[in-house]
TORKEVO-209305 format. One record per atom (N, C-alpha, C): x, y, z. Coordinates in steps of 0.2 Angstrom, whole numbers, plus 5000, padded with zeros to 4 digits. Each point is the difference from the previous one (the first is absolute). Example, Ala and Ser with C-alpha at 12.3 -4.5 7.8 and 13.67 -1.06 7.14 Angstrom:
REM TORKEVO-209305
506649725039499650065000500450065000499850054996500450065001499650055003
END
This chain:
REM TORKEVO-209305
469045884363500750014998500449955004499949985006500449955004499949934997499449994998499949934997500449994994500050064996500449994993500749995002500350045005500749995001500149935003499649985004500149935002500049954995499550004995500049964995500650004995500350064999500750014997500549965004500050015006500549975004500049925000499449985000499849925000500349984993499850044995500249984993500849994999500350055003500750014999500449945004499749995006500249945004499949934997499549994997499949944996500450004994500250054997500450004994500749995002500350025006500649995002500149935002499549975004499949935002500149954994499650024994500049964994500750004997500450065000500650004997500649975004499949995007500549985004500449944998499649944998500449944997500450014994499850054995500450014994500650045002499950045005500650045002500549965003499849955004500549955004500349964994499649984995500349964995500650034996499850074999500650044997500650015004499950015006500550015005500549945000499749944999500449945000500549994995499950044994500550004995499849944995500549994995499949954995500149935003499749964996500049935002500749974997500449975004500649974998499949934997500349984994500049944997500649965000500049945000500649964999500350004993500650004999500250004993499849944996499950014994499849944995500549954999500750025001500549954998500349985007499649975004500349975007500449944998500449985005500349934999499549955000500149944997499549955000499849975007500650005004499949975007499650055004500150065000499650055005499350014997499949994993499450014997499549945002500349945000499749945002499850005008500450035004499850015007499550055001500050054996499450055001499449974998500049964994499449974998499749955005500549975004499849955005499650045006500350065002499750045005499350024998500050024994499350034998499549945000500249944998499549945000499949985007500550005004499849985007499650055004500150074998499650055003499350014997499849964995499450004997499950064995500650024997500050064995500249974994499649984995500249974994500450054996500549984996500450044996499750004993499750064998499650004994500450054995500350055003500350054995500750025002500450024996500750035001500050074998500450055003500449995006499649995007500349975005499649985006500150065005499550035002500150055005500349975007500550045002500349985007499549995005499550055000499550005006499649934999499949984995499649934999500449955003500750004999500449945003500050015008500050075002500050015007499449985003499450004997499449985002499949935001500449964996499949935000500549975005500550045002500549975004499849975007499650035003499849985007499649934999499649994996499749934999500549954997500450024996500549954997500549985006500250055005500449995005499849945005499350005000499749945004500249934997500050004994500249934997500749994998500450054999500749994998500450065002500349995007500350065003500750014996500349954998500750014996499950044994499549984996499850034994499950085001499650015005499850065002500650055002500449975004500650045002500550024993500049954996500450014994499750064995499350005000499750054996500050075003499950005007500150065004500750034999500549965000500750025000500150034993499749974995500050034993499750075000499450005003499650064999500250065004500549985005500250065005500450054996500349984994500350054996499650064997499349985000499650054997499750055005500249995006499750045006500550055003500650004997500650045002499950074997500250055003500050074998500450014993500649975000500450014994500349934999499949974994500349934999500049994992500449954998500049974994499649945000499550004997499549945001500149944995500350024994500149964995500650024995500549964998500550024996500149944995500350024994500249944996500650034995500349964997500650024996500149954995500450024995500249954994500750024999500449944998500650014998500149964993500450044996500149974993500750004998500349954998500750014998500149974993500450034996500149984993500749974999
END
């Protein structure tokens, strides 16, 4: 009976260990993406950071995490570009913020 209980405990421990990475991934929340309609200037800068960071831009929208991953390597080559992109991305890491707004005016 003791051996049987021990094997159940081992099986449960292995199951929990196998589930731990997926539980951590869920706890992190959804992945944030940059908006599709960025200004051409910041879009070009983000593309440069991704290229300098060895992260080719293949799809849109671009995950913010991917840009953050490329930043350290890009900062080694172009500190000014890096600072500009970090400043732009700071708005996405605040608790409450307006990250993007646009408007249109029409007069007749």
